[in-house]
C-alpha positions in Angstrom: 59.6 15.0 -38.9 57.2 13.2 -41.3 53.4 15.0 -40.7 50.2 12.7 -39.7 48.7 13.0 -42.8 51.8 11.4 -44.8 52.2 8.5 -41.9 48.8 7.6 -42.8 48.9 7.8 -46.5 52.2 5.4 -46.8 50.6 3.2 -43.8 47.6 2.6 -46.4 50.3 1.7 -49.2 52.1 -0.6 -46.4 54.8 1.4 -45.1 55.8 -0.9 -41.9 58.1 1.9 -40.9 55.9 4.4 -41.2 53.4 2.1 -38.9 56.1 1.9 -36.6 56.7 5.5 -36.3 52.5 6.5 -35.9 52.9 3.5 -33.4 56.0 4.8 -30.9 54.2 8.7 -31.3 51.0 7.8 -30.5 51.2 4.7 -28.5 51.5 6.1 -25.0 49.4 8.9 -25.1 46.4 6.9 -26.6 46.4 4.4 -23.1 46.8 7.6 -21.3 43.4 8.1 -22.7 42.2 4.9 -22.7 42.9 4.8 -19.3 40.7 7.4 -18.3 37.8 5.8 -19.6 38.1 2.3 -18.4 40.7 2.4 -15.5 42.6 -0.5 -16.2 46.2 -0.2 -17.4 46.6 -3.5 -18.7 43.5 -3.6 -20.7 44.0 0.3 -21.5 46.9 -1.6 -23.1 45.7 -4.2 -24.7 42.6 -1.9 -26.4 45.3 0.4 -27.8 47.3 -2.2 -29.4 44.1 -3.6 -30.8 43.3 -0.1 -32.3 46.9 -0.3 -34.0 46.5 -3.6 -35.3 42.7 -3.3 -36.7 44.2 0.2 -38.2 46.9 -2.0 -40.2 44.6 -5.1 -41.4 42.0 -2.2 -42.9 45.2 0.2 -44.0 44.2 0.1 -47.5 40.4 0.3 -47.0 40.5 3.8 -44.5 38.6 6.7 -45.4 39.2 9.1 -43.0 37.6 12.5 -42.7 39.5 13.8 -39.9 43.3 14.0 -39.2 45.1 11.0 -38.2 45.5 11.7 -34.4 41.9 12.2 -34.3 41.1 8.7 -36.4 43.2 7.3 -33.2 42.0 9.0 -30.7 37.9 8.6 -31.5 38.5 4.8 -32.4 39.9 3.8 -28.4 37.3 6.1 -27.3 35.2 3.9 -29.3 36.8 0.6 -28.4 36.9 1.9 -24.7 33.2 2.5 -24.3 32.5 -1.2 -26.2 34.7 -2.5 -23.5 32.9 -0.7 -20.8 29.3 -1.7 -22.3 30.1 -5.1 -22.6 31.5 -5.4 -19.2 28.0 -4.0 -17.3 26.5 -6.8 -19.7 28.9 -9.1 -18.3 29.2 -7.5 -15.0 25.0 -8.5 -14.9 24.9 -12.0 -16.4 27.9 -13.0 -14.1 25.8 -11.3 -10.9 22.4 -12.8 -12.2 24.0 -16.4 -12.7 25.5 -16.2 -9.4 22.4 -15.3 -7.4 20.4 -18.2 -9.3 23.6 -20.4 -8.3 23.0 -19.7 -4.9 19.5 -19.7 -4.5 19.7 -23.4 -6.1 22.3 -24.3 -3.9 19.8 -22.9 -1.1 17.4 -25.3 -1.8 19.3 -28.2 -2.8 20.4 -27.5 0.9 17.2 -27.3 2.4 15.7 -30.1 0.2 19.1 -32.4 1.5 18.0 -31.0 5.2 14.1 -31.5 4.8 14.8 -35.5 3.7 17.8 -35.6 6.3 15.0 -35.0 8.9 12.1 -36.8 7.1 14.6 -40.1 7.1 15.5 -40.0 10.8 12.0 -39.6 11.7 11.1 -43.1 9.5 14.1 -44.3 11.0 12.7 -44.4 14.5 9.6 -45.9 13.6 8.6 -48.8 15.4 10.2 -52.2 12.9 6.6 -53.1 11.2 5.2 -49.9 11.0 8.5 -48.8 9.1 8.7 -51.8 7.0 5.2 -51.2 5.6 5.5 -47.5 5.2 8.8 -47.7 3.3 6.9 -50.5 1.1 4.3 -48.3 0.3 6.7 -45.0 0.2 9.2 -46.2 -1.8 7.9 -49.5 -3.6 4.4 -48.0 -4.4 2.7 -50.9 -3.4 -0.8 -50.9 -2.3 -2.4 -52.3 0.8 -3.4 -55.4 -0.5 0.2 -55.9 -2.0 1.8 -55.1 1.2 -0.5 -57.3 2.9 -0.2 -60.5 0.6 4.0 -59.8 1.0 4.4 -60.2 4.9 1.1 -62.0 5.2 -1.1 -59.8 7.0 -4.5 -58.8 7.0 -5.0 -55.2 4.9 -6.7 -54.2 8.0 -3.2 -54.3 9.4 -1.5 -52.4 7.1 -4.2 -49.6 7.6 -4.1 -49.5 10.7 -0.2 -49.5 10.7 0.4 -46.3 8.2 -2.1 -44.3 10.2 0.5 -45.1 13.1 3.4 -44.1 10.8 1.8 -40.7 9.4 0.6 -39.9 13.3 4.5 -40.4 14.6 6.0 -38.9 11.6 3.6 -35.8 12.0 4.2 -35.8 15.1 8.1 -35.6 14.7 8.2 -33.0 11.5 6.7 -29.8 10.6 2.9 -29.2 8.9 4.7 -28.8 5.7 7.1 -31.7 6.2 4.4 -33.8 7.1 2.4 -32.1 4.0 4.9 -33.1 1.9 4.9 -36.8 2.6 1.2 -37.0 2.0 1.7 -35.5 -1.2 3.8 -38.1 -2.7 2.1 -41.2 -1.0 -1.2 -39.4 -2.4 0.4 -39.1 -5.9 2.0 -42.5 -5.9 -1.5 -44.0 -4.9 -3.4 -42.1 -7.4 -0.5 -43.0 -10.5 -0.9 -46.7 -9.5 -4.8 -46.7 -9.6 -4.7 -45.6 -13.5 -2.3 -47.7 -13.9 -4.9 -50.2 -12.5 -2.7 -52.0 -10.1 
């Protein structure tokens, strides 16, 4: 029977038959050894196959200081440990990504629900009151512009906006009311800065 050292020597010279002999001799025990680390038979086989592929690719440059058998088992061990490190990083990344996705989904759901409640409350406002509020909130018009468009006084616009905000506060929670007020206030400041 050909020895391991002879196998390695012939493999380094590109002898395919010797490579096949080495594969047949060590493939099964190496798969068993790899599975002791990663506990996944399919991945274990894939990992051992890659070790043999690398052996063949690097055959001309290999410098082995231990026995051929020890070299193969050490290569499989290193590959298995690298695989496990990668899995740990991958699992951590996936968990973080999933957590961020859940958080993002929760934020979107909360925002959608909040907007639905706000829109529902706006929909219940008296017609004129709702029209003035929407012109202020969505078209970002100043009170004077709303008054001119609707042919009413600025005082009437102020009064209707006061009624709208009061009714919204009654329908919505404090935080939801603050959101509306903040939105209106920020838009108003923006318009003032633009000199509108």
